[in-house]
C-alpha positions, 0 to 999 in steps of 0.5 A: 500500500502506497503512503498516498492510500494509507493516509486516505484509508487513515482519515476515512477512519477518523472521519466523523460518521455521516447520516445514511444517504436517503434512499429513493422510492421504491418505484423509481429508478434513478436514471445514471449514465454509465462510465466507460472505463475503456475510453483511452483518450479524449480528443478535441474535434473541429467539426469544419475540418471533417468535411471538405470545402467542396463536398455536397453536403456543404451545398445541403447545410447552406440550403437548410440555412435559408429555409424557416425551419421553425415549424420542425421545433414547435414540438420541442419541450426542452427550452432555456431556463427549463430542465430537460435535455437538448434536442438534436438541432432539426438542420443537422437531421434534415441535412443528413436525411437529404445527404443520405437520399442523395445517396441512395440511403432511402430507409431509416434503418439502413440510415443508421447503419449508413451514418455509422 
């Protein structure tokens, strides 16, 4: 056992007893994000560098940027100042569908496999 571990264990043994944490209700299981211990490294990625400047998806993105996509946002319940997980930007999802269609991918399952 290293000196650091011995100090930590000694400190834990001398620490005052804390009251036991409250348990959640039996019928509600907490949602926890699992830890991926196999993750080797974090990597900084610049999305602009992933796609060439003359790639066809840039034209699709530019076209969608000129359209009013607000009707696609009307059903989103996660809003600023309120709890809830952020939703995916409709422009990203529509661009993915249009690009997949331009490449001959016609079904949702095929798109899921193709985009992996």
